[in-house]
N, C-alpha and C positions, 0 to 999 in steps of 0.2 A: 476671494473664493475662486478656485479654478475647477474645470472638469477634465476628466481624463478617461480614457477606456481601460477599464481593469478587468483581469480575470476574476471569476468568482472568489479564488483563493486569495488574490490580492485585496479584494474588497474586505474579506474577513481579516486579513492582516492589517488593513487600515483600521478597522473597526476596534480590534484589539489595543492598538495604540491610542486611537481617538478617545476611548472610553476609559482609559486609565488602567489596563491591565498591567500590573507591575512585573510579574514573573511569567514568562512563557516557555514552556519546554515541549520537546517533541521527539519522536523517533521518525525518520523519513519513510514515506510509503505513499504510492499513488492511490487515490487521486488527491491527496492533501499536501504533497511535498512543498508546493510553492507558497503555501501560508506563511511559512517562516521567512521565505524571500520577501514577501509582502511586508512582514513585521520589521524586517531589517531596513527595508526602503523607507517606511514611513518613520521608523525610529530616527533615522538619519534626517529625513526631511523636517520633522518637527523638533530635532535636537531634544528628544525626551529621554528620560532616564529610566530604562527597562532592563531587566536580566533576561537574555535569550539563551536557551540551551539546546543543543542537539544531545541528547541523552543516549546511554548504551543500549537501552530498550524502553519499551512503552511502560512497563511496570516502574522502572526507576523514573521515568519522566513524570508519571502520575503522582508518584510519592514525593518527588521534589516540589511539585506545584501544590500538593496537598498541604505540606509543611508550611509553604508560603501563606496559604490560606489560613491555617491555623495560627499563624503569626499575625493576622489581620491584614495581609496584603491580598489585593485582587490578583488571581492567577489564572492561567489556562493552560491546558494540555491538549496537544494536537497529534492525532494518529489516524490510521486508517481502520477499517472495520476488524480485520484479522488482528490488528494490534491492540484492540479492545479485549480480545481473548487473553493476550499476554498481561494486560493490566487488570484482568478480571478480579483478582484478590482485593487490591485496594478499591477498585470500583464498586463492589458490593459492600465492603466494609465501611467505606466513607459515607455511604447512604445512611447507615447507622450513626456514626459519630457526628455527622454533619460538618459544617464548615463555619469559619468566622469571617474572613473576607471572602468575596465571590470566587467560586471555582467553576470554570467553564470547561467541559469536555467537548472538544470538536473532533467527532468521529466520522470521517468520511466513508460512505458506502460505495464500493467498486462494484456497480451492477454488471451483470453478465456471466461471470467477471471478465474483466479485460486484462488485468495485471495481478491477479490474486488467486490463491488456491481454492477459495470458497466465495460464494455469494451469500453475504450475510446481512441481517437487518440490525442496525445498532439500536433502533427503537425497540425492538423485542428484548434486547439485553436490558435496556434501561426499564422496561416495563417488569421485568423479573426482579431488577435490583431495586425498584421503586425510586427512580430518579427522573425528575421532570424533563420533557422532551421539547425542543423547538425544532420545526421542519421547515426551513426556508424554501422558496421556489425560484429564487432569482438572486444574483448578486447584490443588489440593492436590499432585497428582502433580508439577506443574511446580515448585512451591515445594519440594517435598522433593528433587528432582533437582538443584537448584542446588549445594548443598554437594558432592555427588558429582561433578558436573561440574567444579567447582573443583579437587577433589583429583586427578581425572584429568588436567586441564590442567596442574597443577603438578608433578605426579609424572612425568609424561611430557614435560613442556614442549612442549605442543602446543595450538593453539586447539582448543576444543570448541564445536559447534554444538548448541543447543537448538531444537527445531523445534515450536512450537505452531501448531495449524491455526485456521481461522476460527472453528469451534465452541468451541474451548477458549478462545480468547482472548475471546470475548463471552458465555461461560457464567458463571454464578454458583455460588458454593459457600461455605458456612459455614467460615471459617478461624480458627485460633487466632493471636492476635496477642500476642507477649510484652510484658511491661511494660517492659523495657529490653533493650539488646543491648550486646555488648562494644564498646567505644569502638575505633575505627580508629586504629592507631598504626603508623607505618612509618618506618624511618630508611634505607630503601634508596635507592639511586640507580643511575643509569645507569652500567654498567661497560663500558668500550671493549673491544671484541673484533671488530676488523675482519674477521678470518678467518671470523667466523660472520655478525655483523650486516650485514656488507658483502661477502658471500662472492661471488666472481666464478663464471662458469660452470663453470670447472674445479673449483672447491671445491663447487659444487651437486651434482655428481655424488655426492661423499661424503655430502652432506646427504640426497640422495634414499635412499641406502642406509640411513642412520640412521633416516629416516622409515619406510622399510619394516619395520624392526625394531620401532619404536614401535608400529605398526598391528598387528603380530603379537602383541606383548605385550599390547596392550590388548584384542585379541580374546580372548586367553586369560583376561584379568581378567573379561571379560564372561560367560565360560562359568558355567553354574549350578553353583556350589559352596556347600558349608555356610558358608564364610566369606566369600562374595562380598559386597562392600560395596554393590554397585549393586542387588542383589536385596534386600538388607536395606532399602535406603533407598526403593525404589519399590514394595514389596510383592511378593508371589510373581509370578514371571513365567510360571508354568505353573498352571493350574487343571485338574485332572483330575476330571470328573464320574463317568465311567465308560468303561471301554475299549470301543472299537467299531471298526468298519470306516471311521469318518470322523472327522477332526479338523480344527481350524481353526487357522491361524496368523495372527496379526494384530498390529497395532502402532498406537499413537496413539490418536486419538479413535475410531477405528472399533472398538476394543475395547469401548467403551461401547454402541455399536450392536449388537454381538454379544450382549453381556450382556441388552440390553433385549429383543431378540427371543426369546432363549433363555427368559427369565423368562415373557414374555407367552404363549409358545406351549409352555411346559413342555418344552422340548427338552433332550436329555441327550447330549452328546458332549464330547470333550476339546478344550481350548482352550490354545494357547501364546500368551501375550502378550509380545512382545518390547519391552523399554523402550529397547534399544540395537540399532537396526537396522544400524548400521555403527560399527566392523567387526562382521560377523556372528559370534556365538558358534557357529561352524560345527559343533563336535562335538555340542552340545546340540541344535541345530536338526535336524542330520541323524538324531539318534536319535528325535527326535520324528516326523519325517517317514517314517522307515523303520518306525514302529510302526503305521502305518495303510495301507489300501489306497487311500484318497483323502484329500488334504489340500487344503482350500481355503485360499488365501492372500488375506487381505482387507487392504488397505492403501491409503492415499489420498496424493497422486493418482497416482503412477507405482508401477511394479514394483521398488521399491528392494530389497526383501527377496528377491522372487521371482527378480530377476536373479542374485543372489549364490548361489543354490541350484545345486550342481553337478548333481545328478541331479534332473530334474523330471518323471520318468516318471509318478509319481503324483500331480503337483501340479495344481491347478485354480486359474486365476488370470486376471490380465489378459492375459498374454502368448498364452494360448490361447483367449481369448474368452469364458471362463466369467464373468468379472467385466468390467462395462463399463470401457472405456479412457478415460473422461473423467468428470469431476464427483465429487461426494460419494457416499459409499455410505450411502444413508439406510436406515431401517427398511423402507420400501416396496421399494427396490431389492434389499435383502438378502433379503426375502421372495420376490422373484422368482427369485433365484438358488436358494434353497432349494427352491422348487417345481420348478425345472429339474432339480435333483439329487435329487428325491424324497426330501428330507429332511423336508418337510412337505407334507400333501395340500392341494391348491388349495381344496377345499371349506372348509377350516378358516379361511380368510382372509375376513374380513368386508368384502369389496369385490368388486363384480361383475366387474370386470376388472383385470388387473395391467398397468398402463402409466402413463406419466408424465401427470399431468393437464395438460389444455390451459390455457394462460394466458389470462385475460380481456383483452378488447381494451384496457382501461386499463393493464394491466401492460405490454402489448407497446407501448404508446405511449412509455414510457420517462419519465424524469425531466425537469423543466424547471428554468431558472434561477430563482432566488427572486424574488418580487415585489420590484420596486425595484432590482434588480441592474444595476449600471451596465454590466456586460458586455453586457446585452441591447441599451442604447442603442448601444454600439459596433458590435455586429453588424448592427443595423438601419441604421446610417448607412453601413455598408460595402456592404450590399444596395441601398441607395439610390443610392450613388455609383458603384459599379462594376458592379453587375448580377450576375445569376446566372451569366454566362458566365466571370467572373474565376475564377482558381485560388486556392483558399483553404486552405493547409496550416495546420494548427494542432497543438496540443500536449495534453498530459495534465493535466486540471484541470477546475474548475467550467466553464471557458470552452469545454470540448469540447462543451457542449450548445448552442453556437452552430450546431451541425448542424441543430438544429430550426428555425432561421431561414434555413438554406440558405447559411450562410457558413463552414462547416467541411466541407472536402472530404476531408481526411485527418488521422490522428493515429496515431502509431506508438510513440513512447517519449518520455521526457523529453528536451527540446531538439531533437527531430526537425523540428519546424515550420521552423527556420531552415535546417538543412542541406537539406531537401527542397525549401524554397523556391528555394535556390540551384541544386539539381538540376533543378528544373522549369524554371528560367531558361536553363540551357545547354542542356537538351533543346528548349525552345521556340525557342531560336535556331537550332538545327540544323534543326528542322521548319518554320521560318518561321511560327511561331505567335505572334501578337502579343498575346495576352490578357495583362492585368496579373495579377500575383502579389502577394497580399497574405497575409502570414503573422501568425498571432497567438500569443502565449505569455504566461504569467503571470510576475509578478515574481520569485517564489520559483523558478520553473522556468528562468527566464532565468539567475539566478545559479547554480542546480544544474548545468546543462548546456548553456546557451545561448551563453555567452561564446565557447568555442572554434569553435562553428559560425559565429558573426558575424564572427570574425577571418577565418575560411576564405572566408566570402562576400565580404568586402572585399578580400581578397587576390586572389581570383580574378575580380574585377570583375563579379560578379553584380549583377543589377538586380532589386530588388522592394521593397515597402513592408512594414515590420515593425512591428506594434503590440505593445507591452508593456503588459499590462493590469495596472497597479499599484493593487491594493486593499489593500496594506500589510500582508498576513497571508497565511499558507498556509492558505486557507479550507477547501477540500474535506476535508482530513484532520483538522479541529478547531481551527482558529484558532491554530496554532502561529506564533511571531514569525519574521519574516524578517531578512535581513541589513540591511534598510533601515529598521529601527526599533532603539530602544535597548534593548528588552527582550530578556533572555537567558533560557535555559531554567528556571533555578531562581529568577529574580528577585532574587538576592542582590546583584548589582551591575548597573551599567548597561554595556551595550556600545556600541562605536563604529559609528555609522551608516555604512553603505556607500552611497555615492551612485551610483544606477543611471545617472543622466545622465552622470557622469564616466566610468563604466565603458564606456558606449556611445561616448563621444567617444574614449576611449583605444583602442577597436577600430578607429578610422579612419572613424567616420561623420561626414560633414559637415553633413547636415541632420537636426536632431533638435528635436522640439517636445514640451512637456508641456502637455496640454489636458485639462480635465475633460469628459468625454463627456455629463454632465448638461447643459452648455451646448452644445445640439445645433448651433446655427448656427455657432459658433466651432469646433466640432469637425469639421463638414463642411468648413469653409473649410480647416481644417488638412490634411484628407485631400486636398483639391485641391491645395494647396501641395506636398505629399509627391509626389503624381502628376507635378506640373510639374517637380520636381526630378529624379526618377528615370526618368521615361519621355519627357518632352519635352525636357529639357536633357541626357538621357543621361548623367547623372553616376554616382551610385552608390546604395547602399541608403540609403533614408530611414527614419527611425525616428520614430514617434509614441508617447509614453507616455501612455496613457490613465489619468489620474490621479483616482481617487475611492475612498474607503475602502469596505470590505465593509459592506453595510447591517446585516448581522447581528452584526458585531463592534463596532460603534459604536452603543450605545443612545442616546446623547444627541441628540435630535433636535428639529426645529422644525416646526410645523404649516405646511403649503403648500397647503392647500385640497384639496377633493375634486372629483370629475368626476361627469358624468352622461352617459347615452346618450339622444339625442334620440328622441322617439316614432317619428319617420319613418325609423329605422334600417333598412336593407334586408338586415342580416345578410350583408354581402359577405365577411366573415371577415378583413379586413385587420387587425382588432385582436386578436382571439382566436387566429388562425391565423398571419397575417403577422408580427405583433409578439410573438406566443406568450407573452403574460403570463398566468400562471395565475389571476390575479384577474379576468380577462376570459373569459367564456365565451358560448355560445349557449343561450338560454333556449328549450327545445323546445316550451313552451307558447305563448309569444308570438311565436316565429320571430324574435326580435331579441337583439342582444347585450345582456349584462348585466354588472354589476360585482358582485363578491362582497366586500362591505364586511367580512367577517370577515378576509380575508387582504389586502385592498387597503391600501396604505401611503402613499398620497398623494404619489407621486413626481412625477406629471404627465407622466412621459415618453411615455405612451401617446396624448397629445394629437396627435402627429405621425403616428399610426398610421392615422387614419381621413382619407383624402384627401377624403372628401365632408364633413368637418366635423361629423359627428353626435355627436363626443365634445367636450364643453366643460367648462370648469372652473367650479366653484362655490365660493365662499368663505364664504357666510353661509347655512347650512341647519342649524337646530337639530333637524330632524327625522331627520337621518341619525345613525347609531350613531357614537360615538367610535372612531377607529381611529388606528394608528400613523402618523405621518408619517416621511419619511426624508430630508427636506433637512438634511443634517448640519451641525452646529455645530463648526467647526474649533477 
């Protein structure tokens, strides 16, 4: 046995392989994208036989793993919290139908949020769906919970949700890695049982009653008993330092924050840490709450435990304003709470004021598209062609940053750009608003959720221009493969390429072009033809596929010359503001634009950004430092 430093996500990946999960599916999304990378690593390390899949969306991923479970195999599906929204239909329905082989749902909650459109609590979704929840507090804790979650899933024939949060997913810990694992062997198969797997609404009523009994039995299992397997696996659920008038009830990563503050300030009070927030071990929790005059409930991000407490007379938490109702509970925030409750004196805290620090102006500016990103050329061409008055619905991905260039007006969720473009068209027609509508969506997002929306737009005679930004990878979440390439999740075999052009044509689109936005003149002409088709000829939706590989994914490049800024530059800002390339900036000393050759990648795309011609291309200058070029070799 050896030990290694693992991310929380890698530890979960290790657990899925170590404890015999046969089928693992996922759609990438922070904070859990690295789990599949961990699965791939340890599948190779142990030479195990597992099926791993990057699915086209979370609903598909869920249903593939559920079918494996119904066939008697152990399976897991991995997604972020907003992905659970996409998988909601099978998530809720599978609670009724139950499972055969274990089905683990790993839903990572992005608190804050840091890279999501909403901050959500997957535990609350599970509570409504009646699916048991395990809430780990550390990478090792998450690893240890997996066999217990498997046992609960198989004993009670129910899906089980494991909820890591952002800090757990991206924290590191020294983890023991065994030399070998038991080989996966299974002779099970799907056994037909239409009264169960294909239950009609009348039969679902009976399944609901069975589900209620399962939840009651699982709640009893989670009570703190000497022979409780969950307590044995996750460590003690209750730590009693000394009896007092004050206790803390906590769960998940917040438990570590409580321990940290207690250690640093030598605080001494009782803490109950719940590893299983749903179904609540009601008797044990009630006994704890009734033992103190005040009980502070600390959990993230919602009041999952607090909501289940029948008597909250002595409870302090999110529901009555003692705990902030948004964001993570950091040590600083916990100190504020403790000061408010007179648990710690204000003077003991080494900071002049207790408040959230103001963000520097650079942080408020937000991120930018990478140097050389072809999306920037797309958005700049859109602004030149259609102006700032056009309506620009967009989607969730790297290209959301087109808002920095002024060509992203909305983004809501995966696939919404197309639906909202249709909605804007019908609204504009009612209001006699003749502004053009140009929607942008990524290639992976189009396959994920854009196809039904495009079919709907065609069927309802909507008029807009759709740009599918095809960079041949799911870039923002870590360069996972899309359905448009042959690469599969575990690289053990080649997949079949799904042709986006054919999909678009099958949706009923009559005008479709595939153009590389690096060829700016040709791209601008394609935009003009699309406008002619949709708005002048009044036909239907036009689609342009902006075809250029992600510059960070394809390292094989060819030099294409460098640029320089003319001495008479008047710092108008059209390059570093309008084109918004992070390699261009204003030199405060000279009052002129400058090139950062440390990040500049020689794409030459910014040559069009200066209308005065102060940016020019140079090809022979040995005095310049060597930099990466990004003219890609196909």
